[in-house]
Each structure stands twice: as structure tokens, then as C-alpha cells.
One Martini backbone bead per residue (centre of mass of N, CA, C, O) as a GRO file, in nm:
protein
  186
    1UNK     BB    1 -13.955   1.799  -0.153
    2UNK     BB    2 -13.675   1.931  -0.006
    3UNK     BB    3 -13.560   1.883   0.337
    4UNK     BB    4 -13.347   2.038   0.564
    5UNK     BB    5 -13.201   1.896   0.873
    6UNK     BB    6 -13.098   1.972   1.183
    7UNK     BB    7 -12.969   1.719   1.396
    8UNK     BB    8 -12.975   1.460   1.202
    9UNK     BB    9 -12.769   1.179   1.342
   10UNK     BB   10 -12.989   0.935   1.358
   11UNK     BB   11 -13.223   0.685   1.367
   12UNK     BB   12 -13.398   0.829   1.583
   13UNK     BB   13 -13.422   1.093   1.419
   14UNK     BB   14 -13.569   0.972   1.178
   15UNK     BB   15 -13.816   0.869   1.337
   16UNK     BB   16 -13.906   1.140   1.456
   17UNK     BB   17 -13.941   1.290   1.185
   18UNK     BB   18 -14.141   1.087   1.055
   19UNK     BB   19 -14.361   1.131   1.274
   20UNK     BB   20 -14.415   1.429   1.208
   21UNK     BB   21 -14.499   1.388   0.915
   22UNK     BB   22 -14.726   1.191   0.971
   23UNK     BB   23 -14.887   1.372   1.167
   24UNK     BB   24 -14.901   1.595   0.921
   25UNK     BB   25 -14.964   1.440   0.649
   26UNK     BB   26 -14.670   1.391   0.512
   27UNK     BB   27 -14.534   1.254   0.246
   28UNK     BB   28 -14.259   1.021   0.200
   29UNK     BB   29 -14.017   0.933  -0.018
   30UNK     BB   30 -13.752   1.020   0.166
   31UNK     BB   31 -13.506   0.931   0.424
   32UNK     BB   32 -13.232   1.098   0.602
   33UNK     BB   33 -12.965   1.238   0.697
   34UNK     BB   34 -13.083   1.575   0.692
   35UNK     BB   35 -13.328   1.448   0.504
   36UNK     BB   36 -13.639   1.528   0.317
   37UNK     BB   37 -13.859   1.373   0.081
   38UNK     BB   38 -14.132   1.489  -0.049
   39UNK     BB   39 -14.392   1.407  -0.262
   40UNK     BB   40 -14.476   1.713  -0.218
   41UNK     BB   41 -14.566   2.006  -0.179
   42UNK     BB   42 -14.529   2.263   0.074
   43UNK     BB   43 -14.672   2.475   0.240
   44UNK     BB   44 -14.618   2.740   0.432
   45UNK     BB   45 -14.791   2.658   0.674
   46UNK     BB   46 -14.679   2.369   0.694
   47UNK     BB   47 -14.388   2.455   0.738
   48UNK     BB   48 -14.427   2.603   1.000
   49UNK     BB   49 -14.545   2.369   1.161
   50UNK     BB   50 -14.308   2.182   1.116
   51UNK     BB   51 -14.090   2.359   1.247
   52UNK     BB   52 -14.216   2.368   1.528
   53UNK     BB   53 -14.209   2.058   1.581
   54UNK     BB   54 -13.901   2.028   1.541
   55UNK     BB   55 -13.806   2.228   1.762
   56UNK     BB   56 -13.926   2.078   2.013
   57UNK     BB   57 -13.692   1.830   1.939
   58UNK     BB   58 -13.413   1.980   1.808
   59UNK     BB   59 -13.488   2.087   1.530
   60UNK     BB   60 -13.404   2.222   1.190
   61UNK     BB   61 -13.463   2.415   0.925
   62UNK     BB   62 -13.276   2.444   0.620
   63UNK     BB   63 -13.222   2.713   0.380
   64UNK     BB   64 -12.929   2.748   0.357
   65UNK     BB   65 -12.695   2.625   0.136
   66UNK     BB   66 -12.451   2.616   0.320
   67UNK     BB   67 -12.583   2.468   0.558
   68UNK     BB   68 -12.659   2.220   0.389
   69UNK     BB   69 -12.370   2.138   0.321
   70UNK     BB   70 -12.271   2.109   0.615
   71UNK     BB   71 -12.470   1.891   0.696
   72UNK     BB   72 -12.373   1.682   0.490
   73UNK     BB   73 -12.095   1.661   0.594
   74UNK     BB   74 -12.153   1.573   0.882
   75UNK     BB   75 -12.314   1.317   0.807
   76UNK     BB   76 -12.086   1.174   0.658
   77UNK     BB   77 -11.890   1.163   0.897
   78UNK     BB   78 -12.069   1.013   1.097
   79UNK     BB   79 -12.107   0.763   0.919
   80UNK     BB   80 -11.809   0.687   0.884
   81UNK     BB   81 -11.734   0.664   1.184
   82UNK     BB   82 -11.967   0.455   1.258
   83UNK     BB   83 -11.867   0.203   1.080
   84UNK     BB   84 -11.567   0.099   1.139
   85UNK     BB   85 -11.402   0.120   0.818
   86UNK     BB   86 -11.136   0.268   0.863
   87UNK     BB   87 -10.845   0.312   0.709
   88UNK     BB   88 -10.514   0.432   0.691
   89UNK     BB   89 -10.594   0.540   0.371
   90UNK     BB   90 -10.791   0.742   0.439
   91UNK     BB   91 -10.954   1.019   0.260
   92UNK     BB   92 -11.146   1.281   0.322
   93UNK     BB   93 -11.141   1.452   0.064
   94UNK     BB   94 -11.223   1.220  -0.134
   95UNK     BB   95 -11.485   1.141  -0.002
   96UNK     BB   96 -11.637   1.417  -0.014
   97UNK     BB   97 -11.601   1.483  -0.314
   98UNK     BB   98 -11.749   1.229  -0.418
   99UNK     BB   99 -12.022   1.258  -0.262
  100UNK     BB  100 -12.071   1.584  -0.339
  101UNK     BB  101 -11.939   1.699  -0.610
  102UNK     BB  102 -11.683   1.859  -0.482
  103UNK     BB  103 -11.447   2.055  -0.400
  104UNK     BB  104 -11.259   2.053  -0.117
  105UNK     BB  105 -11.194   2.353  -0.090
  106UNK     BB  106 -11.486   2.442  -0.083
  107UNK     BB  107 -11.579   2.279   0.161
  108UNK     BB  108 -11.370   2.387   0.362
  109UNK     BB  109 -11.450   2.686   0.337
  110UNK     BB  110 -11.742   2.673   0.419
  111UNK     BB  111 -11.700   2.534   0.692
  112UNK     BB  112 -11.497   2.744   0.824
  113UNK     BB  113 -11.694   2.997   0.794
  114UNK     BB  114 -11.942   2.847   0.981
  115UNK     BB  115 -11.738   2.724   1.185
  116UNK     BB  116 -11.518   2.668   1.473
  117UNK     BB  117 -11.399   2.451   1.268
  118UNK     BB  118 -11.245   2.251   1.084
  119UNK     BB  119 -11.290   1.976   0.897
  120UNK     BB  120 -11.065   1.808   1.021
  121UNK     BB  121 -11.136   1.863   1.316
  122UNK     BB  122 -11.414   1.742   1.309
  123UNK     BB  123 -11.328   1.457   1.239
  124UNK     BB  124 -11.153   1.417   1.493
  125UNK     BB  125 -11.385   1.467   1.700
  126UNK     BB  126 -11.557   1.225   1.605
  127UNK     BB  127 -11.350   1.007   1.656
  128UNK     BB  128 -11.315   1.055   1.962
  129UNK     BB  129 -11.611   1.000   2.036
  130UNK     BB  130 -11.598   0.711   1.939
  131UNK     BB  131 -11.377   0.614   2.121
  132UNK     BB  132 -11.525   0.670   2.385
  133UNK     BB  133 -11.750   0.467   2.329
  134UNK     BB  134 -11.576   0.220   2.302
  135UNK     BB  135 -11.443   0.235   2.580
  136UNK     BB  136 -11.704   0.234   2.748
  137UNK     BB  137 -11.811  -0.051   2.621
  138UNK     BB  138 -11.570  -0.261   2.585
  139UNK     BB  139 -11.549  -0.409   2.287
  140UNK     BB  140 -11.244  -0.310   2.247
  141UNK     BB  141 -10.943  -0.273   2.183
  142UNK     BB  142 -10.713  -0.040   2.111
  143UNK     BB  143 -10.608  -0.172   1.857
  144UNK     BB  144 -10.887  -0.205   1.723
  145UNK     BB  145 -10.971   0.082   1.730
  146UNK     BB  146 -10.744   0.193   1.558
  147UNK     BB  147 -10.822   0.027   1.309
  148UNK     BB  148 -11.126   0.123   1.275
  149UNK     BB  149 -11.031   0.448   1.272
  150UNK     BB  150 -10.747   0.484   1.099
  151UNK     BB  151 -10.501   0.424   1.252
  152UNK     BB  152 -10.158   0.347   1.244
  153UNK     BB  153 -10.169   0.354   1.569
  154UNK     BB  154 -10.190   0.362   1.905
  155UNK     BB  155 -10.013   0.616   1.940
  156UNK     BB  156 -10.173   0.798   1.762
  157UNK     BB  157 -10.435   0.781   1.914
  158UNK     BB  158 -10.326   0.866   2.194
  159UNK     BB  159 -10.229   1.143   2.111
  160UNK     BB  160 -10.493   1.260   2.001
  161UNK     BB  161 -10.662   1.211   2.247
  162UNK     BB  162 -10.489   1.380   2.450
  163UNK     BB  163 -10.510   1.655   2.291
  164UNK     BB  164 -10.829   1.666   2.333
  165UNK     BB  165 -10.884   1.557   2.649
  166UNK     BB  166 -10.614   1.512   2.854
  167UNK     BB  167 -10.621   1.198   2.799
  168UNK     BB  168 -10.573   0.891   2.799
  169UNK     BB  169 -10.745   0.612   2.731
  170UNK     BB  170 -10.684   0.479   3.003
  171UNK     BB  171 -10.769   0.715   3.185
  172UNK     BB  172 -11.055   0.750   3.076
  173UNK     BB  173 -11.168   0.470   3.166
  174UNK     BB  174 -11.131   0.552   3.488
  175UNK     BB  175 -11.339   0.754   3.468
  176UNK     BB  176 -11.649   0.850   3.580
  177UNK     BB  177 -11.641   1.122   3.403
  178UNK     BB  178 -11.647   1.103   3.043
  179UNK     BB  179 -11.740   1.348   2.873
  180UNK     BB  180 -11.968   1.319   2.664
  181UNK     BB  181 -12.083   1.402   2.333
  182UNK     BB  182 -12.297   1.494   2.134
  183UNK     BB  183 -12.285   1.501   1.794
  184UNK     BB  184 -12.449   1.789   1.763
  185UNK     BB  185 -12.208   1.939   1.959
  186UNK     BB  186 -11.944   1.930   1.752
   0.00000   0.00000   0.00000
């Protein structure tokens, strides 16, 4: 039985959710960002208990198919951005259509109807949050960050960064309060 879970956006989230299933003595066939495949059917009472335990730590079971699709989209975007392997020829629409086996116009329409931003804007916001993290950690130069994040140039990165944050990447690095957002709040 597949269960879709909102706000499951990192490996620690997977561990936390796995712990809840283990504590509830529900065997897991597989687990990944945003979804758990239980080995057997889960009773309604078990599902309610599971839902309550998940809500205690900030997760939510998603029952609506459109919301499940949106959560899949978000998780794919977060994974892609987190890998730091996006080149300048990356095309979001091709990536998502291929991964989800759906037409991009359908994905985009469902996403936009249910979220406060478009799918493309969501992708850009995720990239900017990752850039903030990389700037904060000081692991890469701005040129390296631009390359890893799929920007054609440092200027393109800087322009997009400033339009979203109000600061250039250099100004951002100097700020004491860097105003980073958790990935599940974007």
C-alpha cells in the first residue's frame, strides 16, 4: 500500500518517517522522498494513528491525487537541485515529463492551480535557496556555484539571485541574518 507524505524532503525526514512506521509495527517495502510503500494493507484505525504520529513531527498524509502529484514534483525538483549536477542545457519540462510520465503542460497546470507560484518559479526558488546554502557554507566560488546550478554565467545567477532576495550574492554573504528558508516552506 502506497502512502504519500507531505514535507518529506530530506534523508532525515525519511529516517523520522521510517521510525514512526517501525514504532507502529508497519513493515515497509520501500521508502523515498514523499512516499512509503507498506508491505501490506493498513487498516483505517492504523492509518489514523499513523497520521497523528506523522503530524506531531510536521508531516501529513496526502490523499488527494493532485496533491500527491504536486508533492512528487516538489521532491523531484529538490533532489535535482540538491545534486549540484545541473548543466546549462538542463530543461525542467523534459526532466519532469520524463520522470513522471506526464505531459509538462498538465504538470504545470496542476501545480499552478494548487500552489502560490508557478512550477518554473518554484524551481528558481529552490535553486536560490541552494545557492544561499552554498554561499553560507563557503564551499564553492560563485563561478563554481553558477556552473553546478545550471546558470549560463555568474551574471545570470547574480541577476536572478538579486531579483529574488534583494541582494547580490556578495552582499548576501556579508549579511549576519541570511534569511534562509526550510525547503518545505518554499
